[in-house]
N, CA, C and O of each residue as an XYZ file, in Angstrom:
268
protein
N     -10.489      5.096     10.654
C      -9.793      6.318     10.314
C     -10.690      7.209      9.470
O     -10.713      8.422      9.681
N     -11.409      6.661      8.548
C     -12.311      7.450      7.732
C     -11.591      8.181      6.615
O     -10.364      8.147      6.518
N     -12.363      8.832      5.785
C     -11.795      9.553      4.650
C     -12.041     11.050      4.796
O     -12.411     11.710      3.825
N     -11.841     11.589      5.986
C     -11.989     13.024      6.212
C     -10.612     13.674      6.199
O      -9.617     13.061      6.586
N     -10.571     14.908      5.753
C      -9.293     15.630      5.691
C      -8.833     16.020      7.095
O      -9.647     16.237      7.993
N      -7.505     16.104      7.267
C      -6.922     16.531      8.532
C      -6.419     17.945      8.367
O      -5.870     18.301      7.324
N      -6.606     18.747      9.389
C      -6.082     20.101      9.376
C      -4.842     20.144     10.254
O      -4.924     19.962     11.469
N      -3.691     20.387      9.633
C      -2.422     20.462     10.355
C      -1.841     21.847     10.106
O      -1.306     22.119      9.031
N      -1.947     22.707     11.089
C      -1.408     24.057     10.953
C      -2.111     24.864      9.872
O      -1.483     25.702      9.223
N      -3.390     24.630      9.667
C      -4.129     25.347      8.649
C      -4.015     24.745      7.257
O      -4.593     25.267      6.304
N      -3.271     23.648      7.133
C      -3.117     22.968      5.844
C      -3.934     21.685      5.895
O      -3.805     20.892      6.827
N      -4.769     21.489      4.892
C      -5.582     20.281      4.834
C      -4.794     19.162      4.172
O      -4.275     19.317      3.067
N      -4.713     18.029      4.866
C      -4.000     16.858      4.351
C      -4.995     15.754      4.047
O      -5.934     15.519      4.809
N      -4.786     15.092      2.948
C      -5.650     13.994      2.551
C      -5.328     12.756      3.379
O      -4.159     12.476      3.644
N      -6.347     12.015      3.788
C      -6.081     10.773      4.518
C      -5.469      9.701      3.616
O      -4.949      8.698      4.103
N      -5.535      9.916      2.303
C      -4.931      8.963      1.380
C      -3.418      8.871      1.595
O      -2.810      7.844      1.294
N      -2.815      9.934      2.112
C      -1.382      9.922      2.407
C      -1.036      8.822      3.407
O      -0.051      8.107      3.225
N      -1.830      8.685      4.449
C      -1.590      7.639      5.443
C      -1.801      6.255      4.841
O      -1.054      5.322      5.139
N      -2.822      6.124      3.991
C      -3.078      4.839      3.349
C      -1.951      4.457      2.403
O      -1.573      3.287      2.332
N      -1.412      5.427      1.679
C      -0.312      5.157      0.753
C       0.925      4.712      1.516
O       1.594      3.763      1.108
N       1.236      5.382      2.616
C       2.402      4.986      3.416
C       2.228      3.590      3.996
O       3.169      2.796      4.009
N       1.031      3.291      4.472
C       0.747      1.953      4.992
C       0.864      0.902      3.897
O       1.424     -0.171      4.118
N       0.333      1.211      2.713
C       0.388      0.264      1.598
C       1.823      0.048      1.125
O       2.189     -1.072      0.769
N       2.639      1.099      1.116
C       4.052      0.937      0.743
C       4.772      0.011      1.714
O       5.533     -0.862      1.298
N       4.532      0.202      2.997
C       5.163     -0.638      4.010
C       4.715     -2.091      3.868
O       5.537     -3.006      3.905
N       3.417     -2.295      3.705
C       2.896     -3.653      3.586
C       3.348     -4.324      2.290
O       3.607     -5.527      2.278
N       3.446     -3.563      1.206
C       3.941     -4.118     -0.060
C       5.394     -4.553      0.069
O       5.776     -5.609     -0.436
N       6.196     -3.754      0.736
C       7.593     -4.129      0.957
C       7.723     -5.403      1.777
O       8.556     -6.260      1.482
N       6.898     -5.520      2.802
C       6.927     -6.729      3.628
C       6.490     -7.944      2.818
O       7.095     -9.012      2.919
N       5.437     -7.783      2.014
C       4.980     -8.902      1.182
C       6.035     -9.325      0.162
O       6.202    -10.517     -0.097
N       6.749     -8.356     -0.419
C       7.812     -8.695     -1.374
C       8.936     -9.454     -0.685
O       9.475    -10.405     -1.251
N       9.297     -9.045      0.532
C      10.327     -9.771      1.276
C       9.880    -11.201      1.585
O      10.677    -12.134      1.485
N       8.631    -11.373      1.953
C       8.105    -12.708      2.234
C       8.138    -13.564      0.969
O       8.514    -14.735      1.019
N       7.743    -12.980     -0.166
C       7.773    -13.734     -1.421
C       9.190    -14.152     -1.804
O       9.392    -15.238     -2.347
N      10.170    -13.295     -1.523
C      11.558    -13.644     -1.824
C      12.071    -14.718     -0.878
O      12.815    -15.606     -1.294
N      11.682    -14.646      0.382
C      12.160    -15.631      1.366
C      11.639    -17.034      1.087
O      12.362    -18.015      1.265
N      10.384    -17.132      0.651
C       9.827    -18.472      0.430
C      10.045    -18.967     -0.993
O       9.646    -20.082     -1.330
N      10.676    -18.148     -1.831
C      11.081    -18.604     -3.148
C      10.060    -18.421     -4.258
O      10.244    -18.952     -5.353
N       9.010    -17.696     -4.006
C       7.996    -17.493     -5.047
C       8.341    -16.356     -5.996
O       7.680    -16.192     -7.022
N       9.350    -15.575     -5.680
C       9.693    -14.444     -6.549
C      10.329    -14.900     -7.865
O      10.404    -14.120     -8.815
N      10.779    -16.131     -7.929
C      11.365    -16.628     -9.180
C      10.307    -16.836    -10.251
O      10.640    -16.930    -11.432
N       9.047    -16.911     -9.866
C       7.960    -17.120    -10.818
C       7.377    -15.813    -11.340
O       6.472    -15.833    -12.173
N       7.882    -14.680    -10.864
C       7.390    -13.373    -11.305
C       8.073    -13.028    -12.619
O       9.301    -12.994    -12.698
N       7.282    -12.776    -13.637
C       7.825    -12.524    -14.967
C       8.376    -11.108    -15.083
O       9.506    -10.926    -15.535
N       7.615    -10.120    -14.690
C       8.015     -8.722    -14.816
C       7.897     -8.097    -13.424
O       6.798     -7.767    -12.978
N       9.025     -7.937    -12.748
C       8.991     -7.542    -11.342
C       8.417     -6.155    -11.112
O       7.677     -5.949    -10.150
N       8.741     -5.203    -11.970
C       8.233     -3.844    -11.777
C       6.714     -3.793    -11.947
O       6.022     -3.099    -11.202
N       6.210     -4.521    -12.917
C       4.768     -4.580    -13.134
C       4.073     -5.277    -11.963
O       3.001     -4.858    -11.528
N       4.689     -6.331    -11.466
C       4.137     -7.034    -10.320
C       4.131     -6.136     -9.085
O       3.151     -6.118     -8.340
N       5.209     -5.393     -8.861
C       5.274     -4.503     -7.707
C       4.195     -3.429     -7.771
O       3.566     -3.111     -6.762
N       3.989     -2.884     -8.937
C       2.960     -1.856     -9.115
C       1.569     -2.437     -8.872
O       0.749     -1.826     -8.186
N       1.308     -3.603     -9.428
C       0.007     -4.240     -9.251
C      -0.223     -4.635     -7.794
O      -1.331     -4.487     -7.278
N       0.808     -5.131     -7.137
C       0.690     -5.499     -5.731
C       0.409     -4.270     -4.877
O      -0.414     -4.326     -3.964
N       1.087     -3.158     -5.166
C       0.850     -1.918     -4.422
C      -0.586     -1.432     -4.609
O      -1.234     -1.029     -3.643
N      -1.081     -1.469     -5.834
C      -2.456     -1.014     -6.094
C      -3.457     -1.902     -5.364
O      -4.428     -1.400     -4.798
N      -3.235     -3.204     -5.369
C      -4.137     -4.119     -4.669
C      -4.104     -3.904     -3.163
O      -5.148     -3.906     -2.511
N      -2.913     -3.720     -2.610
C      -2.792     -3.490     -1.173
C      -3.409     -2.140     -0.795
O      -4.074     -2.032      0.235
N      -3.196     -1.120     -1.615
C      -3.787      0.193     -1.348
C      -5.307      0.123     -1.406
O      -5.983      0.685     -0.545
N      -5.849     -0.555     -2.403
C      -7.308     -0.686     -2.506
C      -7.872     -1.449     -1.304
O      -8.913     -1.079     -0.760
N      -7.191     -2.494     -0.904
C      -7.644     -3.260      0.257
C      -7.566     -2.478      1.552
O      -8.460     -2.574      2.392
N      -6.507     -1.708      1.721
C      -6.368     -0.926      2.947
C      -7.411      0.192      3.017
O      -7.951      0.475      4.087
N      -7.691      0.822      1.882
C      -8.723      1.870      1.883
C     -10.088      1.242      2.151
O     -10.906      1.822      2.865
N     -10.337      0.074      1.590
C     -11.623     -0.578      1.779
C     -11.823     -0.993      3.240
O     -12.875     -0.743      3.828
N     -10.796     -1.633      3.818
C     -10.976     -2.158      5.177
C     -10.760     -1.124      6.273
O     -11.423     -1.187      7.308
N      -9.860     -0.185      6.075
C      -9.587      0.805      7.121
C     -10.383      2.088      6.931
O     -10.453      2.901      7.853
N     -10.978      2.292      5.776
C     -11.674      3.542      5.503
C     -13.110      3.582      5.964
O     -13.828      4.534      5.661
N     -13.541      2.580      6.683
C     -14.943      2.561      7.119
C     -15.100      3.136      8.491
O     -16.214      3.196      9.011
């Protein structure tokens, strides 16, 4: 996909928007998996964990898909 801007109707859109949407979807799926297998009971602060998981997934998606 790369990190080049998209022109949609004369408006430049950042490719980070697509990465953020992908990371949100993947973070939600990972949270559901963690709840299903019972590992969510070991999470001390859920909001902090969700934020950290989102940042890690976003960094990984930009690294692997941004080349």
